[in-house]
N, C-alpha and C positions, 0 to 999 in steps of 0.2 A: 504493500500499499504506500509506504513512504517513499519507495523508489519511483513508483508511478507518479506521485505528486511532484517529485523532484524533476522528472523528466519533462512533465507538463511546464514547469516553471522555465525549463531551458527552451522549450519550443513555444512557450507562451500560452496563457489561458485568461478567461474573463470571469468576473463575478456577475451573475445574471439575477433578475427578478422575474419571476413567473406568475402572472394573474390568470386563474382559470377556475371555473366551477368543477373542473374534471381533473384535479391535480393527481389523483390515484391513477387514472388512466394515462396520464402524460408521463409518470414515473415509470409505470409498467411498460410502456412502448419503449422508453429510453433503455431500460433493462434488456428487453427482447432484442433490441438493434445493437447491444453492447456499447451503449453511449455511457461513459463513466462520469458520474457526478459525485462531488464531495463537498464537504462543509454545508450539507443540506440543513436548512432551518425553516420550519413551518411558521408562518404567522397568520393566524385565523385559519379558516378552512379553504380559503381561496387564494392564498399568497404563500409563495415559496421562494426562498433565496438559496442559491447554490453556486458552486464553481465548476467550470467546464472548459475543456481544451478548446483551442481555436479550430482545430480540425473537426471536432464533434459538434461545435456550435453551428457550423455551416449545415449539419444535418437536421437541425432542429425546426427548419422552416415548414417542412411537411407535416412534421408531428404536431406544430402549433396550429396548422390548419385543421387537422383531424380532430384536435381537442378543444378547438376554439380558444386557444391560449394567446395571451399577449406577453411577448418577451422583450425585456429591456436590459441593456448592458449598464451595470452599475460601475464597474471599474475594469481596467486592463492591467494585467500583471504579467511579469516574466522578461527574460532577457531581450527578445525582440522589441518589445515596447519601450525598454529603457534605452536601447540603442537608437530607436526611432525619435524618442523624446530629445535626445542630446545630439542628433545628427548634425546640427548646425554648430555645436560646440566642439570643434576639432580638437582643442588641446584636452578637454576632458576625455573625449573619445580615445585620444591617443595615450593619454596616461593609463586609461582602463586597459587598453591593449597591452601596454608595456607591463602592468600589474599582472595580467594573465600570463604574459610570456615569462615574467620573472617567477611566478609561481611554478610554471611548467619546469623551468630550468633548476630551481632550487629543489624540486622534488627528486632530482637524480643524485642528491648529495645526503651526507649524514650530519645532522645538526644537533643531535642529543644522543648520549650513551647512558643507558640505565644498567646498573649492576645489581644482580639479585643472587641470593644464596650465600653471600660471604659473611663470615662471623669473625674469624681471627685475622683474616687478610683485609686491609683497609681499601676502601673504594678508590683513594687516590693512587695507592700501589697497583692495583689492578689496571686503572686507566693508563698509568705510565707504561705498564707491560704491553697493553694493547697498542699504545702509541709506538713503542720500539718495534712492534711487530707489523706496523703498518695501518692500524685502524685508529683514526683520530677525527675529531671534529672538522668537517669541511671536505673529506675525502669523497670521491665519486663512488657511488654504490657498485658500478661495473667494474671497478678495479679491486673489489674485495672478494677474495677467494676464501670462503669461510672454512672449508675443509683444511686448506693449508694453514690458515690462521690457528685453527684449533690445535692442529698437530704441533705447531711451533711453540705455542703456550705450554702444552702438556710436556714437551721435551724440555723446555727451559725452566719449568717451575715443578719442584718436587712436592710442593704443598697443595697442588691442585690435581684432584682424581678425575674431574670431567668437566668439560667446557661445552656449553651450547650458545650458538649465536643466531639470533632471529632478527632479520631486518624488516621492520614494519614502517612503511612511509619513510620518513626521514629520521627515524628512531632506530637505534641498535640496542637490542635487549641482550645483555650478556648474563648467562645464568651459569653459575660455577658450584661445584661441590668440592669442598675441601677434603684433603686426605686425613685420616686418622693417624695420628702419631704412633708409629710402631713402638713396642716396649724396647728399652735400650738393652742390648745384648752385652752381658759382662763377658770380658776377655780374662778367663781364669788364669791364663799364663802371664797376664800382665801384673806384676807385683806392685802393690801400692799401700801407703798409710792413709788413714783418714785424719784430715786436719780440720781445725775449727775455721769457720768462715765468718764468725761474729764473736764479739765479746759477750759472755753469757754465763750463767750458773747451771751446771749439769743437774738435771732432776731425775733422769732415768738413762740407763745404759743397758742395750741389749746387743751383745756382740755375737754374730753369727760365725765370724772368721777373723782370725788375728788375736792381738793381745791388747787388752784395755790399758791405756796409759793414764787415765784419770778416774776418778770415782764421783759417786753422786755427791752434790753439794760443793764440788770443786769449782772455783772460778777460773774460766779460761779466756784467753785472748784470741784475736784474729791471727791465725797462723800456728797456733799451738797443736801439738800432735795429740789426738784423742785415741785413736787405735793404731797400734803398730802392726805393719804388714809382715809379721812372722809369728811362728809358734815355736816354742822351746820345750823339748822333751828330755826326760832323764836319760833315755837310751838313744833317741834319734837326733839329739842336738838341736840346732836352729834350722828351721824350715821356712823358707819365704813363702807368702801367700798373698792373695788379692783380698785385703781387708774389707770385710762387711759389717754394717752395724746400724741399728736403729738408736739415734740419740736425741733425746728431748731435753730442752733447756730454757731457763728464763732468760729472754733477751730484753734489753732496756733500750727504749726510744726516748730520746730527750730533745726538747726544744727550750732554748733560753734566749730572752730578749729583754732589751730596755724599752720602757714606755714613759714618756715625758707628761707631766701634769699639764703643761701648756702646749696645745697643738694647733696646727691650722689644718682644718678638715673641709671636705667638699660637700656642699649642701645643695641638692637639686632645687631649682626655682620652680619647676613645673612647666617652664617654657619650652616649646619644642618647635623646629622648623624641618620641613621636607623638601629635598631637592631631587631632581630626576635627571638621569643620563641615559641616553639611547646608545646602546652598543651594538653596532652592525658588523658582525664578523670581525671583532677586535678594533673597529674604527668607532671611537666614542664622540658622541655629541652631547655637550652639557647644556641644559636648559636652565642655567642660572649664570650670573655674571660674577658674583663674589662667593668666596668660600663660606663665610658665615657672618651674620650680624652679631653673634655672640662672642664675648671675649674668652670666656672659659666654657668648654663644652666637651662631652663625649659623643662619639659617632658609632651608629649601627647601620650596616648596609644589607639590604635585601635584594637579591637577585631573582628575577623572574623572566623565563623564557616565553616567547609568544607561541601559542599552539593553535592552529586552525581546527584540527580535529584531534582525536585521542592520540595519534601517532604521527601527526604531521606537524613537526616542529620547524619554526622558521629561524634563520640566522640572525635573529634580532632579539635583543635581551634589554629589558627595562630594569635599570638599577635605581633603586630607592634609598636615598641617603637620608637618615634621620639624626638631626643634632639635638642633643639633650643639654640645656643650659644648667650650669651650676655656679655657685658662689663660693669663694674661699672665706671661711669664717674662722676666727681665733677663739678657741674654747678652753676653759680650764677646768679639769676634772678634779674631784676629790679622789683620795687614794682608793676608797672603796668602789667608787664608779670605774676608775681605771683598772682596778684589779680584776672586776668582772669582765671587762672588755678584753683584756690581755689574755685571760685564761680561755675565753672562748675562741679567741684567734689562734692560739697556740695548740689547743686541743683539736680544732678542726684541721690544722696542718699536720698534726700527728696522725689522725684518723686517716687522712688521704695517703700517707706514707705506708700504713700498715696494711698488708694484704688479707691477713686472717684476723679480721677485726673481732670475730666471736671468741678468739683465744686471748683477749685481753683480760688479765686476772687481777691487776692491780694498778692504781694510779696514785702518783704523789705530786703535790703542788708545793713549791717553795716560793715565798714572796720576800724580796729584800727592800726595805724603804731606804731611800737616799734623798738628799736635798734636790727637789725639782723633778725626780723621776723615781720609778720603782723598777726593779729587776725581777722578772717572773720566770720561773722554772717549772716546766710540766714534764714529769717522767711517767711513761706507760711501761708496764711490765707485761710481756707477752710470752705465752708458751709457743715454742717453735721446734721443729726438727732442724738440727744444724749438722755441719759436717760435709766436706767434699773430699774426693779422692785426690791423693798426690802421689804420683808415680815414683817408685824407688829406683834410683839410678845408680848402677854399680861402676 
């Protein structure tokens, strides 16, 4: 139905008004002669509004006589009527033709790349890999050999198990499946110690191979040997091995910083301004004269590509720049106010550093008062598995 209406728009159609006491007969005859009417609306029993193609409209003369109907054209729609209306406006017609030609030409190129299925590999990394292999924004679709491209990516990347490339309109949809990391194979013939990779206090030792060099509750530093890569027997003597062990320890994360009672801070005024830039295939046109009327401001950019249909992207991008004004204000905090602000800041920074946040078992806060400032120290105690292999060289 939609396709039929769209084709009628291309060849032209008219909106008509039909007045008759025999509207049902009029409609039935149209159906029997396969005359397509749409947007049908009845007004009273003797009045009907509908849309009909130019070709079918010419067939209504005989039907109107049979049903004693009076037909009047309300409006004319479609490309032929638009061209006829502007036939004397050569510039407009020329521009319209240029736009149509431009759309036809741009439809042969890729103007957008979508990445699907990636979890551990970043979108930017995949796009860079595609670029290295020949698929980038602005490339002609006829120059893309998808099978060759897929093979190159799979050969070049050990972390990608499968790649699918689907070209729709001016959009390239890249679907990937990442490889599951294979378990590390331990080379038993490679002799090694296990050394500490952090400063910590040992809480649990489970040695499967080798000789423990530390005990529970020992404090170790980065680089200290935790498990020696040998076994010593009364009758066998020293026998070198590949040390293996599960070692749990308390690790300390610390943040310490000075905070001054008198500070200059940024306070948003609530005033904003928006500026727009048109980016046509990396050629930028600014729709503003000055950078900003604000003296102090923060900026956020939003990029939006123009899309005609779901997968028909254009090489045109609208860049919206929003400036948020702020004022610099001098403030004086009390020690208690500053202490609260400082602890919140340092705690947030520490939490961002710690991978296993659920293993935080203790927290310590130290505050040292001084003239004009305070010094705040936040220490998190975290249970972690520590220890890395260190090959024994003979």
